[in-house]
C-alpha atoms as a printed R data frame, in Angstrom:
    type eleno elety resid chain resno       x       y       z
1   ATOM     1    CA   MET     A     1  21.977 -36.984  20.759
2   ATOM     2    CA   GLY     A     2  18.499 -35.785  19.791
3   ATOM     3    CA   MET     A     3  17.546 -33.960  16.579
4   ATOM     4    CA   LYS     A     4  16.828 -30.670  18.368
5   ATOM     5    CA   ARG     A     5  20.284 -30.808  20.030
6   ATOM     6    CA   LEU     A     6  21.958 -31.414  16.675
7   ATOM     7    CA   ARG     A     7  20.031 -28.539  15.114
8   ATOM     8    CA   ALA     A     8  20.967 -26.203  17.965
9   ATOM     9    CA   LEU     A     9  24.676 -27.091  17.597
10  ATOM    10    CA   GLY     A    10  24.431 -26.518  13.854
11  ATOM    11    CA   ILE     A    11  22.990 -23.050  14.438
12  ATOM    12    CA   VAL     A    12  25.749 -22.158  16.902
13  ATOM    13    CA   LEU     A    13  28.488 -23.401  14.558
14  ATOM    14    CA   ALA     A    14  26.954 -21.633  11.580
15  ATOM    15    CA   SER     A    15  26.651 -18.417  13.599
16  ATOM    16    CA   THR     A    16  30.344 -18.649  14.539
17  ATOM    17    CA   LEU     A    17  31.314 -19.144  10.907
18  ATOM    18    CA   ALA     A    18  29.105 -16.228   9.860
19  ATOM    19    CA   VAL     A    19  30.867 -13.936  12.317
20  ATOM    20    CA   ALA     A    20  34.217 -15.152  11.007
21  ATOM    21    CA   VAL     A    21  33.180 -14.254   7.479
22  ATOM    22    CA   ILE     A    22  31.662 -10.883   8.300
23  ATOM    23    CA   ALA     A    23  34.462  -9.593  10.505
24  ATOM    24    CA   CYS     A    24  38.138 -10.453   9.880
25  ATOM    25    CA   SER     A    25  41.515  -8.711   9.985
26  ATOM    26    CA   ASP     A    26  43.688  -7.605   7.106
27  ATOM    27    CA   ASP     A    27  47.484  -7.754   7.108
28  ATOM    28    CA   ASP     A    28  47.687  -4.538   9.144
29  ATOM    29    CA   GLY     A    29  45.368  -5.851  11.830
30  ATOM    30    CA   GLU     A    30  42.488  -3.564  10.782
31  ATOM    31    CA   VAL     A    31  38.995  -5.049  11.005
32  ATOM    32    CA   VAL     A    32  37.431  -5.544   7.592
33  ATOM    33    CA   THR     A    33  33.657  -5.964   7.139
34  ATOM    34    CA   ALA     A    34  32.292  -7.931   4.193
35  ATOM    35    CA   THR     A    35  29.727  -5.813   2.336
36  ATOM    36    CA   ASN     A    36  29.144  -7.569  -0.990
37  ATOM    37    CA   GLY     A    37  25.668  -9.090  -1.229
38  ATOM    38    CA   PRO     A    38  23.577 -10.390   1.673
39  ATOM    39    CA   PRO     A    39  25.403 -11.235   4.897
40  ATOM    40    CA   SER     A    40  25.944 -14.878   5.831
41  ATOM    41    CA   THR     A    41  22.908 -16.608   7.328
42  ATOM    42    CA   PRO     A    42  23.400 -18.540  10.598
43  ATOM    43    CA   VAL     A    43  20.025 -20.301  10.432
44  ATOM    44    CA   ASP     A    44  18.887 -22.652   7.705
45  ATOM    45    CA   ALA     A    45  16.533 -20.150   6.091
46  ATOM    46    CA   ASP     A    46  13.789 -22.089   4.337
47  ATOM    47    CA   THR     A    47  10.768 -19.765   4.451
48  ATOM    48    CA   SER     A    48  10.351 -16.502   2.577
49  ATOM    49    CA   TRP     A    49   8.401 -13.692   4.148
50  ATOM    50    CA   SER     A    50   6.373 -10.862   2.620
51  ATOM    51    CA   GLY     A    51   5.101  -7.368   3.276
52  ATOM    52    CA   ALA     A    52   8.121  -5.840   5.014
53  ATOM    53    CA   ILE     A    53   6.849  -2.691   6.767
54  ATOM    54    CA   LEU     A    54   9.518  -0.463   8.304
55  ATOM    55    CA   SER     A    55   8.698   1.714  11.322
56  ATOM    56    CA   ILE     A    56   9.081   5.487  11.098
57  ATOM    57    CA   ASP     A    57  12.348   5.407  13.060
58  ATOM    58    CA   GLY     A    58  13.727   2.663  10.795
59  ATOM    59    CA   MET     A    59  14.448   0.322  13.705
60  ATOM    60    CA   THR     A    60  11.603  -2.247  13.472
61  ATOM    61    CA   LEU     A    61  10.394  -4.456  10.619
62  ATOM    62    CA   GLU     A    62   6.933  -6.025  10.548
63  ATOM    63    CA   LEU     A    63   6.970  -9.232   8.497
64  ATOM    64    CA   SER     A    64   4.285 -11.754   7.508
65  ATOM    65    CA   VAL     A    65   5.514 -15.358   7.538
66  ATOM    66    CA   GLY     A    66   4.029 -18.770   6.808
67  ATOM    67    CA   SER     A    67   0.459 -19.812   6.162
68  ATOM    68    CA   SER     A    68  -0.821 -21.101   9.524
69  ATOM    69    CA   PRO     A    69  -1.255 -19.779  13.079
70  ATOM    70    CA   GLU     A    70   1.444 -20.372  15.699
71  ATOM    71    CA   GLY     A    71   1.405 -23.688  17.542
72  ATOM    72    CA   ASP     A    72   2.436 -27.329  17.558
73  ATOM    73    CA   GLY     A    73  -0.792 -28.750  16.171
74  ATOM    74    CA   PRO     A    74  -1.083 -30.398  12.742
75  ATOM    75    CA   CYS     A    75  -2.592 -27.216  11.276
76  ATOM    76    CA   GLU     A    76  -0.099 -24.850  12.941
77  ATOM    77    CA   GLN     A    77   3.492 -23.700  12.450
78  ATOM    78    CA   ARG     A    78   6.429 -22.552  14.547
79  ATOM    79    CA   PHE     A    79   9.427 -20.576  13.326
80  ATOM    80    CA   GLN     A    80  12.783 -19.439  14.606
81  ATOM    81    CA   HIS     A    81  14.517 -16.469  13.027
82  ATOM    82    CA   GLU     A    82  17.840 -14.677  13.028
83  ATOM    83    CA   VAL     A    83  18.768 -11.124  12.075
84  ATOM    84    CA   ILE     A    84  22.166 -10.626  10.465
85  ATOM    85    CA   GLU     A    85  23.259  -7.049   9.883
86  ATOM    86    CA   ALA     A    86  26.158  -5.896   7.708
87  ATOM    87    CA   GLU     A    87  27.252  -2.507   6.426
88  ATOM    88    CA   ASP     A    88  25.094  -2.504   3.307
89  ATOM    89    CA   ALA     A    89  22.668  -5.400   3.834
90  ATOM    90    CA   VAL     A    90  20.359  -6.980   6.397
91  ATOM    91    CA   THR     A    91  19.056 -10.541   6.300
92  ATOM    92    CA   VAL     A    92  16.062 -11.676   8.345
93  ATOM    93    CA   ALA     A    93  16.105 -15.461   7.994
94  ATOM    94    CA   PHE     A    94  13.195 -17.685   9.054
95  ATOM    95    CA   ASP     A    95  13.437 -21.430   9.642
96  ATOM    96    CA   LEU     A    96  10.298 -23.570   9.866
97  ATOM    97    CA   LEU     A    97  10.634 -25.875  12.887
98  ATOM    98    CA   GLU     A    98   9.706 -29.532  12.709
99  ATOM    99    CA   GLN     A    99   6.313 -30.486  14.090
100 ATOM   100    CA   VAL     A   100   6.441 -32.292  17.430
101 ATOM   101    CA   THR     A   101   2.800 -33.389  17.323
102 ATOM   102    CA   THR     A   102   2.036 -36.593  15.434
103 ATOM   103    CA   THR     A   103  -1.376 -37.794  14.292
104 ATOM   104    CA   ILE     A   104  -2.526 -41.154  12.991
105 ATOM   105    CA   GLU     A   105  -5.554 -39.980  11.043
106 ATOM   106    CA   PRO     A   106  -5.491 -37.102   8.519
107 ATOM   107    CA   VAL     A   107  -6.570 -33.825  10.092
108 ATOM   108    CA   PRO     A   108  -8.623 -31.381   8.010
109 ATOM   109    CA   CYS     A   109  -7.163 -27.874   8.142
110 ATOM   110    CA   VAL     A   110  -8.962 -24.682   7.244
111 ATOM   111    CA   ALA     A   111  -8.136 -23.909   3.624
112 ATOM   112    CA   MET     A   112  -7.261 -20.314   4.342
113 ATOM   113    CA   ARG     A   113  -3.879 -18.636   4.456
114 ATOM   114    CA   GLN     A   114  -3.215 -17.310   7.969
115 ATOM   115    CA   PRO     A   115   0.306 -15.849   8.019
116 ATOM   116    CA   GLN     A   116   1.962 -14.993  11.321
117 ATOM   117    CA   THR     A   117   3.191 -11.463  11.991
118 ATOM   118    CA   PHE     A   118   6.598 -10.818  13.530
119 ATOM   119    CA   ASP     A   119   8.059  -7.520  14.750
120 ATOM   120    CA   VAL     A   120  11.810  -7.717  14.160
121 ATOM   121    CA   SER     A   121  14.108  -5.209  15.888
122 ATOM   122    CA   LEU     A   122  17.309  -3.972  14.253
123 ATOM   123    CA   ASP     A   123  20.495  -2.837  15.962
124 ATOM   124    CA   ALA     A   124  20.704   0.204  13.677
125 ATOM   125    CA   PRO     A   125  18.208   1.920  11.351
126 ATOM   126    CA   LEU     A   126  17.760   0.048   8.070
127 ATOM   127    CA   GLY     A   127  18.515   3.185   6.073
128 ATOM   128    CA   ASP     A   128  19.373   2.371   2.470
129 ATOM   129    CA   ARG     A   129  20.678  -1.109   3.246
130 ATOM   130    CA   ALA     A   130  19.251  -3.917   1.118
131 ATOM   131    CA   LEU     A   131  16.920  -6.345   2.918
132 ATOM   132    CA   TYR     A   132  17.080 -10.103   2.232
133 ATOM   133    CA   ASP     A   133  15.091 -13.116   3.445
134 ATOM   134    CA   GLY     A   134  17.933 -15.655   3.193
135 ATOM   135    CA   VAL     A   135  15.977 -17.670   0.603
136 ATOM   136    CA   GLN     A   136  15.566 -15.439  -2.442
137 ATOM   137    CA   PRO     A   137  18.756 -14.089  -4.055
138 ATOM   138    CA   GLN     A   138  17.283 -10.659  -4.720
139 ATOM   139    CA   PRO     A   139  16.569  -7.963  -2.097
140 ATOM   140    CA   GLN     A   140  12.991  -7.687  -0.867
141 ATOM   141    CA   LEU     A   141  10.716  -4.653  -1.167
142 ATOM   142    CA   VAL     A   142  10.340  -2.506   1.939
143 ATOM   143    CA   TRP     A   143   7.304  -0.319   2.616
144 ATOM   144    CA   ARG     A   144   8.371   2.554   4.861
145 ATOM   145    CA   LEU     A   145   5.867   4.199   7.177
146 ATOM   146    CA   ALA     A   146   7.993   7.357   6.955
147 ATOM   147    CA   GLU     A   147   6.889   7.665   3.303
148 ATOM   148    CA   VAL     A   148   3.153   7.544   4.062
149 ATOM   149    CA   VAL     A   149   1.275  10.820   3.638
150 ATOM   150    CA   ASN     A   150   0.006  12.187   6.940
151 ATOM   151    CA   PRO     A   151  -3.617  13.408   7.176
152 ATOM   152    CA   THR     A   152  -3.702  16.176   9.782
153 ATOM   153    CA   VAL     A   153  -7.454  16.770   9.289
154 ATOM   154    CA   LEU     A   154  -9.964  13.939   9.592
155 ATOM   155    CA   PRO     A   155 -13.790  13.746   9.649
156 ATOM   156    CA   ASP     A   156 -15.670  13.946  12.936
157 ATOM   157    CA   GLY     A   157 -15.438  10.702  14.867
158 ATOM   158    CA   VAL     A   158 -12.202   9.556  13.162
159 ATOM   159    CA   THR     A   159  -8.721   9.805  14.693
160 ATOM   160    CA   ALA     A   160  -5.299   8.905  13.318
161 ATOM   161    CA   ALA     A   161  -5.416   5.735  15.444
162 ATOM   162    CA   ASP     A   162  -8.546   4.631  13.548
163 ATOM   163    CA   LEU     A   163  -6.748   4.600  10.197
164 ATOM   164    CA   VAL     A   164  -5.747   1.162   8.943
165 ATOM   165    CA   ARG     A   165  -2.548   1.600   6.919
166 ATOM   166    CA   SER     A   166  -1.461  -1.132   4.516
167 ATOM   167    CA   PRO     A   167   0.806  -1.494   1.469
168 ATOM   168    CA   ALA     A   168  -1.168  -1.381  -1.742
169 ATOM   169    CA   GLY     A   169   0.764  -4.182  -3.493
170 ATOM   170    CA   GLU     A   170   4.046  -4.908  -5.183
171 ATOM   171    CA   GLU     A   171   2.770  -3.899  -8.637
172 ATOM   172    CA   GLN     A   172   2.958  -0.181  -7.822
173 ATOM   173    CA   GLY     A   173   6.089  -0.445  -5.690
174 ATOM   174    CA   PRO     A   174   6.925   0.529  -2.109
175 ATOM   175    CA   LEU     A   175   5.473   4.053  -2.396
176 ATOM   176    CA   ALA     A   176   1.963   2.641  -2.792
177 ATOM   177    CA   TRP     A   177  -0.110   2.725   0.409
178 ATOM   178    CA   SER     A   178  -3.772   2.756   1.384
179 ATOM   179    CA   GLN     A   179  -5.280   4.213   4.569
180 ATOM   180    CA   PHE     A   180  -8.845   3.302   5.512
181 ATOM   181    CA   ALA     A   181 -11.406   4.224   8.161
182 ATOM   182    CA   GLN     A   182 -15.143   3.924   8.657
183 ATOM   183    CA   VAL     A   183 -16.700   7.317   9.321
184 ATOM   184    CA   PRO     A   184 -19.593   7.275  11.804
185 ATOM   185    CA   SER     A   185 -20.807  10.812  11.079
186 ATOM   186    CA   GLY     A   186 -23.770  11.496   8.824
187 ATOM   187    CA   PRO     A   187 -25.282   8.489   7.028
188 ATOM   188    CA   GLY     A   188 -22.132   6.408   7.581
189 ATOM   189    CA   TRP     A   189 -19.427   6.195   4.923
190 ATOM   190    CA   ASP     A   190 -15.956   4.813   4.266
191 ATOM   191    CA   LEU     A   191 -12.868   6.993   3.840
192 ATOM   192    CA   TRP     A   192  -9.784   5.984   1.856
193 ATOM   193    CA   ILE     A   193  -6.536   7.892   1.439
194 ATOM   194    CA   ASP     A   194  -4.486   6.244  -1.313
195 ATOM   195    CA   GLN     A   195  -1.068   7.037  -2.723
196 ATOM   196    CA   GLY     A   196   1.268   5.719  -5.398
197 ATOM   197    CA   PRO     A   197   4.115   6.963  -7.568
198 ATOM   198    CA   THR     A   198   3.244   9.646 -10.107
199 ATOM   199    CA   GLY     A   199   1.558   8.064 -13.119
200 ATOM   200    CA   SER     A   200   0.004   5.173 -11.185
201 ATOM   201    CA   PHE     A   201  -3.475   6.714 -10.778
202 ATOM   202    CA   ILE     A   202  -6.229   5.051 -12.828
203 ATOM   203    CA   PRO     A   203  -9.505   7.008 -13.034
204 ATOM   204    CA   PRO     A   204 -12.576   5.102 -11.799
205 ATOM   205    CA   SER     A   205 -14.167   3.020 -14.532
206 ATOM   206    CA   THR     A   206 -17.489   2.235 -12.850
207 ATOM   207    CA   ALA     A   207 -20.456   4.323 -13.954
208 ATOM   208    CA   PRO     A   208 -20.539   7.200 -14.215
209 ATOM   209    CA   GLY     A   209 -16.757   7.391 -13.714
210 ATOM   210    CA   GLU     A   210 -16.654  11.013 -14.769
211 ATOM   211    CA   VAL     A   211 -15.172  14.311 -13.640
212 ATOM   212    CA   ILE     A   212 -17.775  16.397 -11.851
213 ATOM   213    CA   ALA     A   213 -15.642  19.283 -10.601
214 ATOM   214    CA   THR     A   214 -12.137  20.589 -10.036
215 ATOM   215    CA   THR     A   215 -10.622  22.282  -7.005
216 ATOM   216    CA   GLU     A   216  -7.193  23.359  -5.748
217 ATOM   217    CA   ILE     A   217  -5.161  21.367  -3.233
218 ATOM   218    CA   HIS     A   218  -1.852  22.846  -2.030
219 ATOM   219    CA   GLY     A   219  -1.701  25.077  -5.100
220 ATOM   220    CA   VAL     A   220  -2.283  22.136  -7.468
221 ATOM   221    CA   ILE     A   221  -5.401  21.513  -9.558
222 ATOM   222    CA   ALA     A   222  -7.292  18.503  -8.189
223 ATOM   223    CA   THR     A   223 -10.028  16.581  -9.969
224 ATOM   224    CA   ILE     A   224 -13.218  15.255  -8.351
225 ATOM   225    CA   TYR     A   225 -14.764  12.084  -9.796
226 ATOM   226    CA   GLU     A   226 -18.115  10.412  -9.214
227 ATOM   227    CA   TYR     A   227 -18.479   6.621  -9.576
228 ATOM   228    CA   PHE     A   228 -20.229   3.488  -8.219
229 ATOM   229    CA   ASN     A   229 -23.609   4.659  -9.532
230 ATOM   230    CA   HIS     A   230 -23.246   8.019  -7.759
231 ATOM   231    CA   THR     A   231 -22.356   6.481  -4.368
232 ATOM   232    CA   GLY     A   232 -18.611   7.234  -4.525
233 ATOM   233    CA   HIS     A   233 -16.673  10.497  -4.789
234 ATOM   234    CA   LEU     A   234 -12.912  10.822  -5.243
235 ATOM   235    CA   VAL     A   235 -10.475  13.751  -5.144
236 ATOM   236    CA   HIS     A   236  -7.194  13.220  -7.033
237 ATOM   237    CA   TRP     A   237  -4.060  15.333  -7.363
238 ATOM   238    CA   THR     A   238  -0.307  14.898  -7.903
239 ATOM   239    CA   GLU     A   239   2.228  16.221  -5.403
240 ATOM   240    CA   GLY     A   240   5.746  15.365  -4.248
241 ATOM   241    CA   GLY     A   241   6.176  12.575  -6.793
242 ATOM   242    CA   LEU     A   242   2.930  10.924  -5.701
243 ATOM   243    CA   ASP     A   243  -0.560  10.417  -7.071
244 ATOM   244    CA   ILE     A   244  -2.814  11.007  -4.049
245 ATOM   245    CA   THR     A   245  -6.528  10.319  -3.769
246 ATOM   246    CA   VAL     A   246  -9.045  10.926  -1.011
247 ATOM   247    CA   ARG     A   247 -12.306   9.090  -1.584
248 ATOM   248    CA   ALA     A   248 -15.656   8.437   0.059
249 ATOM   249    CA   GLU     A   249 -18.107   5.583  -0.480
250 ATOM   250    CA   LEU     A   250 -21.576   5.686   1.060
251 ATOM   251    CA   HIS     A   251 -23.189   3.027   3.245
252 ATOM   252    CA   SER     A   252 -26.480   2.852   1.375
253 ATOM   253    CA   SER     A   253 -28.066   0.606   4.017
254 ATOM   254    CA   ASN     A   254 -27.992   3.529   6.454
255 ATOM   255    CA   MET     A   255 -29.495   6.055   4.065
256 ATOM   256    CA   SER     A   256 -32.925   7.127   3.061
257 ATOM   257    CA   GLU     A   257 -33.466   7.237  -0.687
258 ATOM   258    CA   PRO     A   258 -31.857   8.201  -2.973
259 ATOM   259    CA   PHE     A   259 -28.760   6.112  -2.130
260 ATOM   260    CA   SER     A   260 -26.372   8.499  -3.837
261 ATOM   261    CA   PHE     A   261 -24.604  11.839  -3.631
262 ATOM   262    CA   ALA     A   262 -27.786  13.300  -5.134
263 ATOM   263    CA   ASN     A   263 -29.224  12.990  -1.628
264 ATOM   264    CA   PRO     A   264 -28.924  16.422   0.039
265 ATOM   265    CA   ASP     A   265 -28.169  14.694   3.365
266 ATOM   266    CA   VAL     A   266 -24.693  13.768   2.106
267 ATOM   267    CA   ALA     A   267 -23.733  16.999   0.377
268 ATOM   268    CA   PHE     A   268 -21.384  17.827   3.264
269 ATOM   269    CA   ILE     A   269 -19.106  14.862   2.447
270 ATOM   270    CA   ASP     A   270 -17.500  16.613  -0.522
271 ATOM   271    CA   ASP     A   271 -16.452  19.415   1.814
272 ATOM   272    CA   GLU     A   272 -15.073  16.774   4.207
273 ATOM   273    CA   LEU     A   273 -13.000  15.198   1.414
274 ATOM   274    CA   ILE     A   274 -11.534  18.533   0.379
275 ATOM   275    CA   ALA     A   275 -10.736  19.390   4.004
276 ATOM   276    CA   VAL     A   276  -8.932  16.041   4.454
277 ATOM   277    CA   ALA     A   277  -7.028  16.588   1.185
278 ATOM   278    CA   ASP     A   278  -6.038  20.136   2.199
279 ATOM   279    CA   GLY     A   279  -4.731  18.821   5.513
280 ATOM   280    CA   ILE     A   280  -2.517  16.102   4.065
281 ATOM   281    CA   SER     A   281   1.205  16.475   4.726
282 ATOM   282    CA   VAL     A   282   3.422  14.874   2.071
283 ATOM   283    CA   PRO     A   283   6.815  13.502   3.276
């Protein structure tokens, strides 16, 4: 019997045992569901994943797995995964499959991490259930799109579909997000909308890194900073348990001198930033 057949039988048997552990009957015949810790894992989970992003409806997880593109080549990887749901925990377990391609000579691979992205559907919304990877004993962080601030006003030429939304990193926790878009209007500039838990904001340190004005956003005093040698402006305020910033950085290659906010051709951008900030809806 081949290795793949043995592995498949092992998965089936493990899955059967997992079901037996998760659902059983007590003395009265009532079904009892095990809820302590992560549910049993029917696959031999051997690969952790990162960057769990939960859809707004709570039904789909986007996960980054591995370090190589999909395939059977010597510089590629293939995975199988299982989703095991219990009352208070969900495990998404990935198993790295054995390579079927053999090579005699060493093959140089690009020294660059290229994780694969998987969209994993759940049978029920994740809710407040803990999420495990089947490898690490502790629950994994989940970044929830439902907790991302929603900009209802954007600069000319930018739509919500143009915004690239990404978690800002584990250091600040799952409330930390960054939204980015290139703005084609005017001289060309980049727009960022950043958020993090209250107290996480660090004022810009690059010169001049100073407060140039204050304004009011949603009834809260907001501070405007200038940085990057006068080529960046940032509006910051605190609302709904979040530090929120809206910032602009100029594309100097598209500008006539001076390459800074001192140029009257870019004076309108401050008004754009304030309009975007005013239009932000906080969950």
